Structures are given as structure tokens and as C-alpha cells.
C-alpha positions as CSV (number, residue, x, y, z in Angstrom):
1,M,0.0,0.0,0.0
2,I,1.0,3.6,-0.6
3,Y,0.6,6.1,2.1
4,S,1.8,9.6,1.6
5,T,1.2,13.0,3.2
6,A,2.4,16.5,2.8
7,T,1.4,19.8,4.3
8,V,2.2,23.4,3.3
9,P,1.2,26.8,4.7
10,V,-1.5,28.5,2.7
11,N,-0.1,32.0,3.4
12,P,3.7,31.9,3.5
13,H,5.5,35.2,4.0
14,G,5.6,37.3,0.8
15,E,2.6,35.7,-0.9
16,P,-0.8,37.4,-1.4
17,R,-3.0,36.1,1.4
18,L,-5.8,33.6,0.7
19,T,-8.8,33.2,2.9
20,R,-10.3,29.8,3.7
21,D,-13.2,30.6,1.3
22,Q,-10.8,31.5,-1.5
23,I,-8.7,28.4,-1.2
24,W,-11.8,26.3,-0.9
25,K,-13.1,27.7,-4.2
26,G,-9.8,26.8,-5.8
27,L,-10.0,23.2,-4.4
28,E,-13.6,22.8,-5.6
29,R,-12.7,24.1,-9.0
30,K,-9.7,21.8,-9.2
31,A,-11.9,18.8,-8.3
32,R,-14.3,19.7,-11.1
33,D,-11.7,20.4,-13.7
34,A,-8.1,19.3,-13.1
35,R,-7.0,20.7,-16.4
36,L,-7.1,24.2,-14.9
37,F,-4.5,23.3,-12.2
38,L,-2.2,20.6,-13.7
39,P,0.7,21.3,-16.0
40,P,-0.4,21.8,-19.6
41,G,-1.0,18.5,-21.4
42,L,-0.9,16.4,-18.2
43,C,-4.7,16.2,-18.0
44,T,-6.3,16.0,-21.4
45,R,-9.9,15.2,-20.4
46,C,-11.8,16.0,-17.2
47,D,-15.6,15.8,-17.2
48,V,-18.2,15.7,-14.4
49,T,-20.5,12.9,-15.6
50,E,-22.8,12.5,-12.6
51,E,-23.8,14.7,-9.7
52,S,-25.9,14.1,-6.6
53,R,-26.5,15.8,-3.3
54,T,-23.6,14.0,-1.7
55,H,-21.0,13.5,-4.4
56,F,-20.1,13.9,-8.0
57,V,-18.3,11.6,-10.5
58,R,-15.4,12.8,-12.6
59,E,-13.9,10.9,-15.6
60,A,-10.5,12.1,-16.6
61,T,-7.4,11.2,-18.5
62,I,-4.3,12.2,-16.5
63,A,-0.8,11.3,-17.6
64,G,-2.3,9.1,-20.2
65,A,-4.4,7.0,-17.8
66,D,-8.1,7.0,-17.9
67,L,-9.7,7.2,-14.5
68,R,-13.0,7.6,-12.8
69,E,-13.3,9.2,-9.4
70,I,-16.1,9.6,-7.0
71,I,-15.5,13.0,-5.3
72,T,-17.0,14.2,-2.0
73,L,-16.8,17.7,-0.8
74,E,-16.9,18.8,2.9
75,P,-17.3,22.6,2.2
76,G,-14.5,24.6,3.6
77,R,-12.7,21.5,4.9
78,K,-11.9,18.6,2.7
79,V,-12.1,17.1,-0.8
80,T,-11.9,13.3,-1.1
81,F,-11.2,11.6,-4.4
82,F,-12.1,7.9,-4.3
83,Q,-10.4,6.0,-7.1
84,A,-13.3,4.0,-8.7
85,S,-11.3,3.0,-11.8
86,G,-7.9,3.6,-13.3
87,P,-4.4,2.5,-12.2
88,R,-4.9,3.2,-8.5
89,E,-7.5,2.2,-5.9
90,G,-8.1,4.0,-2.6
91,A,-8.5,7.6,-1.6
92,I,-6.7,10.9,-2.1
93,I,-7.6,13.7,0.3
94,N,-7.0,17.5,0.2
95,A,-7.8,19.1,3.5
96,L,-7.7,22.6,4.9
97,T,-6.6,22.8,8.5
98,E,-5.5,25.4,11.0
99,D,-2.6,25.2,13.3
100,A,-2.7,26.2,17.0
101,A,-2.0,29.9,16.0
102,G,-4.9,29.8,13.5
103,A,-2.7,29.8,10.4
104,L,-4.2,27.9,7.4
105,H,-2.5,24.8,6.0
106,L,-3.3,22.7,3.0
107,T,-2.7,19.0,3.5
108,F,-2.6,16.1,1.1
109,Y,-2.8,12.5,2.2
110,C,-3.6,9.3,0.4
111,Y,-3.9,5.6,1.0
112,L,-3.7,3.8,-2.3
113,G,-2.8,0.6,-4.0
114,L,-2.0,-0.1,-7.6
115,R,-4.6,-2.3,-9.3
116,D,-3.3,-5.6,-10.5
117,K,0.2,-5.1,-8.9
118,M,1.9,-6.8,-6.0
119,P,1.2,-5.0,-2.7
120,N,4.4,-3.2,-1.7
121,G,6.0,-4.5,-4.9
122,P,8.5,-2.5,-7.1
123,E,5.7,-0.6,-8.8
124,E,4.1,0.6,-5.5
125,Q,7.5,1.3,-4.1
126,A,8.4,3.5,-7.1
127,E,5.0,5.3,-6.8
128,Q,5.6,5.9,-3.0
129,A,9.0,7.4,-3.8
130,Q,7.5,9.7,-6.4
131,F,4.7,10.8,-4.1
132,D,7.2,11.6,-1.3
133,S,9.7,13.4,-3.6
134,D,10.2,17.1,-4.1
135,Q,8.2,16.7,-7.3
136,G,5.4,14.8,-5.6
137,Y,2.3,16.0,-3.8
138,K,4.0,18.8,-1.9
139,A,4.8,20.4,-5.3
140,A,1.2,19.7,-6.3
141,L,-0.1,21.6,-3.2
142,L,2.2,24.5,-3.9
143,S,1.0,24.6,-7.5
144,T,-2.6,24.5,-6.4
145,L,-2.1,27.5,-4.2
146,K,-0.2,29.4,-6.9
147,R,-2.9,28.7,-9.5
148,T,-5.6,29.8,-7.1
149,R,-3.8,33.1,-6.6
150,E,-3.5,33.5,-10.4
151,M,-7.2,32.8,-10.9
152,L,-8.1,35.3,-8.2
153,A,-5.9,37.9,-9.8
154,E,-7.4,37.1,-13.3
155,G,-10.9,37.3,-11.9
156,T,-11.8,33.8,-13.0
157,L,-12.3,32.3,-9.5
């Protein structure tokens, strides 16, 4: 199994401040259309195909892999991506939290397996190393915050 986590401050020194509501809008927008937040060409399709009171379903092609995710939103708190089909199974979570001083943080965590691969085998170990690397999910969190700031400045969020 793959377990990875990363946390970054939402408002580091020198960056335009984001409110909880602003970053939440960015997270919800990213959940609905990853193309707006991922590097160009990484996500070539991202469509909400079903929607209900409790969740929505997103079908996407990311890094060449077709996937289907059931996404739940806990407004202002958490987005959970359940991997219904694709190369991974499990859940990916993006959560907004506050530290003891009240500063906002964005946290990623996941608990995943690779479909049809040996648990803790070489493929999962490689994926774990990628998630935990400087180019892994910490970079994705920082990119999400950067893109949210850009969209706010453009007036598109």
C-alpha cells in the first residue's frame, strides 16, 4: 500500500493572502476540472459525468491514464477523491486545516494501492518514492495555491 502525506502553509510570507473561502473555491474548481490546475498536457480530459447531493463523479485522462473518481466535498474543509477505476485504488484527500495559532494549511494525504500489482512490490515502491519526492504531492499543493492566486488575480475564480 502507498501512504503519503504533505502539508504546506496557505499563506507563506511574501505571498498574497488567501482566505479559507478563496482556497476552498480553488480546491472545488480543481476537483471539477483538473486541467485548470495541472501542468499543460498532463490532464487531457476532465468531465463531471454524474452529480448528486452527496458527491459527483469525474472521468479524466491524467498522464495518459483513464480514471473515474467519486468525489465528495466537505465545504471549507476537505475534498476526497475515491479512485473508482484507473491504475490506482483507494482515496486521495486534500484538507484545509489550521494550526494552534490559527494559520491555514493545505494537507494532502492518500492511502492507495496499484490495481493488479503486487502490494508493496516494485511498482508501488516507485510510486511511493514519487509521491514523497520534491516533485510529488508537496509540489502539487504549492502549484494549487499558486494557480488559485493566479485565478483570483485574473478574476476567473
